[in-house]
Every structure is written in structure tokens, then in C-alpha cells.
C-alpha positions in Angstrom: 35.2 100.6 90.5 38.7 103.0 91.6 37.7 101.2 94.3 37.6 97.9 93.1 40.6 98.3 90.8 43.2 99.9 94.2 42.1 96.6 95.6 43.4 94.5 92.8 46.4 96.4 92.7 47.0 95.7 96.5 46.6 92.1 96.1 48.4 92.2 93.2 51.6 94.1 95.3 50.9 91.8 98.2 51.1 88.5 96.5 54.3 89.5 94.5 55.9 90.7 98.0 54.8 87.0 99.4 56.9 85.3 96.1 59.5 87.4 97.0 59.7 86.5 100.9 59.7 82.7 99.6 62.6 83.2 97.3 64.0 84.6 99.8 64.5 81.7 102.5 63.6 77.8 102.3 60.8 78.1 104.6 58.4 80.2 105.8 55.6 79.4 109.1 52.1 80.6 108.2 52.3 83.5 111.0 55.6 84.6 109.7 54.5 85.5 106.4 51.3 87.3 108.0 53.3 89.4 110.5 55.9 90.4 107.4 52.8 90.8 105.2 50.4 92.7 108.1 47.7 90.4 106.6 45.8 86.7 108.7 46.8 83.6 108.2 43.6 83.3 106.1 45.1 85.7 103.8 48.7 84.3 103.2 46.6 81.0 102.6 44.2 82.2 100.0 47.5 84.4 98.4 49.2 81.1 98.4 46.6 79.4 96.5 47.0 83.1 93.9 50.7 81.7 93.5 49.7 78.0 93.0 46.9 79.3 90.3 50.1 81.3 88.5 52.2 78.2 88.1 54.6 79.0 91.3 54.8 75.2 93.5 54.8 76.3 96.7 54.6 73.5 99.3 52.5 73.6 102.7 54.3 71.6 105.3 52.6 70.7 108.9 54.6 69.8 112.6 57.2 70.9 113.5 59.6 72.5 111.0 56.8 72.4 108.8 55.9 75.6 106.5 55.7 77.3 103.3 58.2 76.5 100.7 58.5 77.4 97.1 59.9 74.1 95.2 61.6 73.8 91.6 58.9 74.2 88.8 59.2 73.8 85.1 57.7 76.8 84.0 58.1 79.7 86.5 56.4 83.0 85.9 58.9 85.9 85.5 62.0 86.3 88.2 61.8 88.7 90.7 64.9 90.7 91.0 65.8 93.8 91.7 68.7 95.6 89.8 71.7 94.7 91.6 70.5 90.8 91.6 70.1 91.1 87.9 73.8 92.6 87.4 75.0 90.2 89.9 73.6 87.1 88.1 74.2 87.9 84.9 78.0 88.6 85.7 77.9 85.0 87.4 77.2 83.5 84.3 79.3 85.5 82.1 82.3 84.3 84.0 81.1 80.6 83.5 80.3 81.1 80.3 83.5 82.8 79.8 85.5 79.5 81.1 85.9 80.6 84.8 83.9 77.2 85.6 85.5 74.1 83.6 83.0 72.8 81.3 80.2 75.4 82.3 80.6 77.4 79.4 77.5 76.2 77.4 75.3 75.8 80.2 76.3 79.3 81.1 75.5 80.6 78.0 72.2 78.5 78.1 71.2 80.3 81.9 71.6 83.7 80.5 69.3 82.6 77.3 66.6 81.6 79.9 67.4 84.6 82.1 67.1 87.0 79.6 63.2 85.2 78.8 61.8 85.4 82.1 63.1 88.6 83.6 61.0 92.0 83.5 61.5 93.8 80.5 63.0 96.4 82.5 66.0 94.2 83.6 65.8 92.3 80.7 68.1 94.8 78.4 70.5 95.4 81.2 71.4 91.3 81.1 71.0 91.2 77.3 73.5 94.3 77.5 76.6 92.1 79.1 75.2 88.6 77.1 75.8 90.5 73.4 78.7 92.7 74.0 81.0 89.9 75.5 83.2 87.2 73.9 85.8 85.0 76.0 88.9 82.8 75.6 90.4 80.8 78.5 89.2 80.8 81.9 88.8 82.5 85.9 89.8 86.0 86.1 90.3 88.8 88.4 87.2 90.6 89.8 85.8 94.2 88.6 83.6 96.3 88.9 79.8 95.0 88.0 78.7 98.7 87.4 82.1 99.4 85.1 81.1 96.2 83.1 77.7 97.2 83.0 78.9 100.5 81.4 80.9 99.1 78.5 78.4 96.8 78.0 75.9 99.7 77.4 77.8 101.7 75.4 78.8 98.6 72.8 75.6 97.5 72.6 74.2 101.3 72.2 77.2 101.9 69.9 78.3 105.3 72.1 81.3 107.0 72.7 83.1 106.1 75.8 85.3 107.9 78.1 87.8 106.6 80.8 91.2 107.5 82.3 93.8 104.8 81.3 97.2 105.0 83.0 99.7 105.5 80.0 103.1 105.3 81.6 104.0 107.5 84.1 101.0 109.5 83.5 96.9 108.8 83.1 95.1 109.9 80.1 91.9 110.5 79.1 90.8 108.1 76.3 87.8 108.3 74.0 86.7 105.4 72.2 84.3 104.0 70.0 83.7 101.0 72.4 82.6 97.3 70.5 83.3 94.2 72.3 83.9 93.2 76.0 86.4 90.2 75.6 87.3 87.9 79.3 90.8 86.3 79.5 91.8 83.2 81.7 92.8 86.5 83.9 91.1 89.7 82.9 88.5 91.5 81.5 89.6 93.6 78.0 87.9 96.0 75.9 88.1 96.5 72.2 87.6 99.4 71.0 89.1 101.9 68.0 90.6 104.9 69.8 89.8 107.9 68.6 92.7 109.7 69.3 95.0 107.3 68.0 93.0 106.3 65.2 93.6 102.9 65.7 92.3 99.8 67.3 93.3 99.5 70.9 93.3 96.8 73.7 92.4 98.1 77.5 92.1 96.4 80.3 89.1 97.3 82.3 90.9 96.5 86.0 92.8 99.6 84.8 90.1 101.7 83.9 88.5 104.8 86.0 85.9 107.3 85.8 84.3 105.0 82.8 81.6 107.0 81.1 79.5 106.6 78.1 78.9 109.8 76.0 75.4 110.8 73.7 77.3 110.8 70.5 76.2 107.3 68.9 79.4 106.3 65.8 78.7 104.5 62.8 79.9 100.8 62.9 83.1 100.2 61.2 84.6 96.7 60.4 85.6 95.4 63.6 88.2 92.1 63.5 87.6 88.9 65.8 87.1 90.0 69.2 88.4 87.4 70.8 91.5 86.6 68.9 92.3 89.8 68.2 92.8 90.4 72.3 94.3 87.0 72.4 96.8 87.6 70.1 97.4 91.3 71.7 97.3 89.9 75.1 99.8 87.0 74.1 102.4 88.8 72.2 101.7 92.5 71.2 102.3 93.9 74.5 105.9 92.0 75.3 109.2 93.7 73.7 110.2 90.1 72.3 107.4 88.0 70.2 108.7 84.4 69.2 106.8 81.8 66.4 107.3 78.3 66.9 106.4 75.2 64.6 105.5 72.4 67.4 105.0 69.0 66.8 102.3 67.9 68.6 98.3 68.9 68.0 97.0 72.2 68.8 94.5 70.6 71.1 97.4 69.0 73.4 99.6 72.4 73.6 96.1 74.8 74.4 96.0 72.1 77.2 99.5 73.0 78.2 99.7 76.9 77.9 97.1 79.5 79.6 95.5 81.3 76.7 96.7 84.5 77.6 100.4 83.4 77.7 100.4 82.0 73.9 98.3 81.4 70.5 98.3 77.8 69.3 97.1 77.8 65.7 95.9 74.1 63.9 98.9 73.5 61.3 97.8 69.9 61.2 97.2 66.7 63.2 100.4 66.4 64.7 101.8 70.3 64.0 100.4 73.9 65.4 102.2 77.1 65.5 103.0 78.7 68.8 103.2 82.6 68.9 104.1 83.9 72.1 105.5 87.1 73.5 108.2 87.2 76.3 110.2 90.1 78.1 113.2 88.1 77.3 113.5 85.7 74.1 115.5 83.0 76.7 112.3 83.1 79.0 109.6 82.2 76.0 112.8 79.5 74.7 112.4 77.7 77.7 108.8 77.5 78.3 108.4 76.3 74.5 111.2 73.2 75.2 109.5 72.7 78.3 106.0 71.5 76.9 107.9 68.4 76.2 107.8 68.1 72.3 110.0 68.8 69.3 109.7 72.1 68.0 111.6 74.1 65.3 112.1 78.2 65.6 110.1 79.8 62.8 111.2 83.6 64.1 112.6 86.1 64.6 115.9 85.2 63.5 117.7 85.8 66.7 116.1 83.1 68.5 117.9 80.6 66.4 120.8 82.3 68.4 119.4 81.6 71.4 118.6 78.3 71.1 122.0 77.6 70.3 123.7 79.4 73.3 120.9 77.3 75.3 122.2 74.3 73.8 125.5 74.9 74.6 125.0 76.1 78.3 122.9 72.8 78.4 125.8 70.3 77.2 128.3 72.4 79.5 126.1 71.4 82.6 126.0 67.7 82.0 129.7 67.0 80.7 131.0 66.2 84.1 128.4 63.9 85.0 129.4 60.5 83.2 126.6 58.8 80.8 124.2 56.4 82.1 125.3 52.5 81.6 
């Protein structure tokens, strides 16, 4: 009986190896597979039949260019992905879900759900850690180390404290945080976390982190702000020395199509009105950007922005004074 069980295990392992080979290359000849598996061509044919019985559409072609190939199927058994492949696939799908590929967000999320369903349990929780701990706004971003993302995603999922080195001015300091969400903007990955040493919510750029680790101490979840909105507002305004608010005479959808998500927060105020919150190192800079949108607008704050409007208007009028008006 033990010998029979051993033979069954050997056959199962060989069939899984065969499936892995078929997934690696479009076409394999029978002799090539027999050589890789260390069996006869007849055994390869039997193993192919076993895969077909399990629901895998393995096609066989004759003549020049013929051989075995794995075709598309409707209900395939679990995918064969190693840890690195699972992580890479999940990160790629999350990039699509975050808007890196125009129009691919919903499809990427559906694909993540299907991937989570068919992966072996050993790998499924790794993918769920990413998909359950990521929110997004915008698209196309700076790549980061997938292992760092996985470490942070696991910490978000498991509600355990995390630590990392992070630049602060000219120094690099160790930060202790309760991580809540990873957020993908149109440029970068961010972590929304509660900073234990500063006793407040903070946003951290993942690409600036080094020596990232998760600790053993679990934390009691706090009332968390909306992650994507909080991070977007921070990126678009709070990180700059000057913040400005405008009432723009155009729909929010129209203005969002003109301004990158990381540059401003656009809030709906009516069918043809929206509020734009943005930040910059210079009030003149953000003023010119809103002017170039091509819509009528009003300054809501700060008060000094009104004087910058008048100064800019005087300069523009003076610049055009020497040119006669068109007939």
C-alpha cells in the first residue's frame, strides 16, 4: 500500500511538472517533454491524458511545428505560480487597478479576484494582502521594490506595527507606525499610517523608505480617515508651503481631466462648478496653472492670492499695451 501511495505521489508530481512546462513555452515536442521529465514518450502521452481529464485543454499537433501546447480554457484548476511569480502578477494587476493602464482598473480588480480564487492557499493570502490593503487615485507611477510593498501590505492586513528609516530634512530617522493602507497615486506609492512618535496620521512615500520591517506587536485599529482622499489632499496641498483654493466655472469631470490627481483635489460644487484645492512653492505658479485651464474662476483663498491676481493682471496688461488691438 505504501509503495502504491508513493507511486501515486510520484505520478502527481510528474503531472504537475508537465503542466508547469506547458505553461512555460508555447509548444513542446513529445521527445522534448520525455527528456525533461526523464520518462518515455508513452508516459508523456498518458500524463497528457491525465491533464485533459482534470480539465486542462492540452492540444497535440502533428508534422513540422507540431507538438503539445496548453490551450485556453474556461474553468482551469489552480494556477502554478511560485512565490515570486505570484507577487509579480499581483503587483502588475494592482498597477492596472491603480490606473497605470487607461481603462484597465475594473478589469484588473476582477483579475485579482479570479487570481485569488484559483491560487493555492499557500500563495492566496499573499495576493490578498496586496489587494485588500491598496487604494488608488490616478495612474502610472514610479516602481518600488515588490518585497517592500508585500511587507507593508502584510502589516496592514495583520494590524501589526511597522518600522522603517525615513528622511527628515538632512537626517534619516527611524519611524514607528501603525500601517493602515497603501495608496497608489499617478506617480508614486504611499503609506497611510498612524505615527506613534508624533501621535498623528502621516503619509509616507514608499520609495523613500529603507530597512522596512513588520513587528510582532498588534495594534487596536483606530477610526481611519478615507485613505485615498487623505493621501491625495496631502500630496496636492499639505506638502507645499502655499495652499490655494479656487471656484472654477466648469464641471468637476472636465477639470479632473485637465489636472493630474497628484497636483490638485477637485471637488464637485454643481453641474458647472467645482472647487480646486492645490499647493505650490509659489502662489504665482499655482495661479498661472489655474488660469491656463481656460475657464472662468474665482479665488477663495488665501487673501494674499487676490493681490497676486491683480499684480499678474497689471503685468499682462502692460505686456500687451504696445501691441495695437486687432481690427
